[in-house]
TORKOL-4160 file (C-alpha; in steps of 0.2 Angstrom, whole numbers, padded with zeros to 4 digits, m for minus):
81
<pt num="1" X="0010" Y="m0079" Z="0047"/>
<pt num="2" X="0026" Y="m0088" Z="0046"/>
<pt num="3" X="0038" Y="m0086" Z="0032"/>
<pt num="4" X="0038" Y="m0105" Z="0029"/>
<pt num="5" X="0019" Y="m0104" Z="0026"/>
<pt num="6" X="0022" Y="m0093" Z="0010"/>
<pt num="7" X="0038" Y="m0101" Z="0004"/>
<pt num="8" X="0037" Y="m0109" Z="m0013"/>
<pt num="9" X="0021" Y="m0100" Z="m0018"/>
<pt num="10" X="0020" Y="m0092" Z="m0036"/>
<pt num="11" X="0017" Y="m0073" Z="m0037"/>
<pt num="12" X="0004" Y="m0068" Z="m0050"/>
<pt num="13" X="m0001" Y="m0050" Z="m0054"/>
<pt num="14" X="m0020" Y="m0048" Z="m0055"/>
<pt num="15" X="m0019" Y="m0032" Z="m0065"/>
<pt num="16" X="m0009" Y="m0040" Z="m0080"/>
<pt num="17" X="m0010" Y="m0059" Z="m0077"/>
<pt num="18" X="0009" Y="m0060" Z="m0077"/>
<pt num="19" X="0018" Y="m0073" Z="m0067"/>
<pt num="20" X="0032" Y="m0063" Z="m0057"/>
<pt num="21" X="0041" Y="m0077" Z="m0049"/>
<pt num="22" X="0042" Y="m0088" Z="m0033"/>
<pt num="23" X="0042" Y="m0082" Z="m0016"/>
<pt num="24" X="0058" Y="m0092" Z="m0012"/>
<pt num="25" X="0067" Y="m0082" Z="m0026"/>
<pt num="26" X="0061" Y="m0066" Z="m0019"/>
<pt num="27" X="0066" Y="m0055" Z="m0004"/>
<pt num="28" X="0055" Y="m0047" Z="0010"/>
<pt num="29" X="0057" Y="m0030" Z="0017"/>
<pt num="30" X="0053" Y="m0031" Z="0035"/>
<pt num="31" X="0051" Y="m0017" Z="0048"/>
<pt num="32" X="0064" Y="m0021" Z="0061"/>
<pt num="33" X="0054" Y="m0013" Z="0075"/>
<pt num="34" X="0037" Y="m0022" Z="0072"/>
<pt num="35" X="0042" Y="m0037" Z="0062"/>
<pt num="36" X="0029" Y="m0033" Z="0049"/>
<pt num="37" X="0032" Y="m0036" Z="0031"/>
<pt num="38" X="0033" Y="m0020" Z="0021"/>
<pt num="39" X="0036" Y="m0026" Z="0003"/>
<pt num="40" X="0041" Y="m0040" Z="m0008"/>
<pt num="41" X="0057" Y="m0038" Z="m0019"/>
<pt num="42" X="0055" Y="m0049" Z="m0034"/>
<pt num="43" X="0070" Y="m0052" Z="m0046"/>
<pt num="44" X="0066" Y="m0048" Z="m0064"/>
<pt num="45" X="0074" Y="m0062" Z="m0075"/>
<pt num="46" X="0069" Y="m0057" Z="m0092"/>
<pt num="47" X="0080" Y="m0068" Z="m0103"/>
<pt num="48" X="0076" Y="m0085" Z="m0110"/>
<pt num="49" X="0094" Y="m0090" Z="m0108"/>
<pt num="50" X="0101" Y="m0092" Z="m0090"/>
<pt num="51" X="0117" Y="m0083" Z="m0095"/>
<pt num="52" X="0109" Y="m0067" Z="m0100"/>
<pt num="53" X="0099" Y="m0061" Z="m0085"/>
<pt num="54" X="0092" Y="m0044" Z="m0081"/>
<pt num="55" X="0097" Y="m0041" Z="m0063"/>
<pt num="56" X="0084" Y="m0028" Z="m0060"/>
<pt num="57" X="0071" Y="m0030" Z="m0046"/>
<pt num="58" X="0053" Y="m0026" Z="m0043"/>
<pt num="59" X="0048" Y="m0019" Z="m0026"/>
<pt num="60" X="0029" Y="m0022" Z="m0022"/>
<pt num="61" X="0022" Y="m0014" Z="m0006"/>
<pt num="62" X="0014" Y="m0028" Z="0005"/>
<pt num="63" X="m0002" Y="m0018" Z="0004"/>
<pt num="64" X="m0004" Y="m0023" Z="m0014"/>
<pt num="65" X="m0005" Y="m0042" Z="m0009"/>
<pt num="66" X="m0023" Y="m0046" Z="m0011"/>
<pt num="67" X="m0024" Y="m0065" Z="m0008"/>
<pt num="68" X="m0013" Y="m0079" Z="m0002"/>
<pt num="69" X="m0019" Y="m0095" Z="m0008"/>
<pt num="70" X="m0013" Y="m0113" Z="m0007"/>
<pt num="71" X="m0002" Y="m0112" Z="m0022"/>
<pt num="72" X="0000" Y="m0093" Z="m0026"/>
<pt num="73" X="0001" Y="m0076" Z="m0020"/>
<pt num="74" X="m0010" Y="m0063" Z="m0030"/>
<pt num="75" X="m0005" Y="m0045" Z="m0030"/>
<pt num="76" X="m0012" Y="m0030" Z="m0038"/>
<pt num="77" X="0002" Y="m0019" Z="m0045"/>
<pt num="78" X="0001" Y="m0007" Z="m0059"/>
<pt num="79" X="0018" Y="0000" Z="m0059"/>
<pt num="80" X="0032" Y="m0003" Z="m0071"/>
<pt num="81" X="0036" Y="m0021" Z="m0073"/>
């Protein structure tokens, strides 16, 4: 799978139904030796106003990615969001 094939897709948590962000705004943790994706690092912007943003992130292991569709990536994650 190429990074360009998942770029722009929305990330949705199956457990809570929450929209977590867009893959273009997220980072990927990649194993340098194998080239495999290890995790998604999703920025957590919790404020309605753009000048007040929580800069924390959510790191979701790649094994929690359940489905990659045409418009979204569905993950199953029960940790602190």
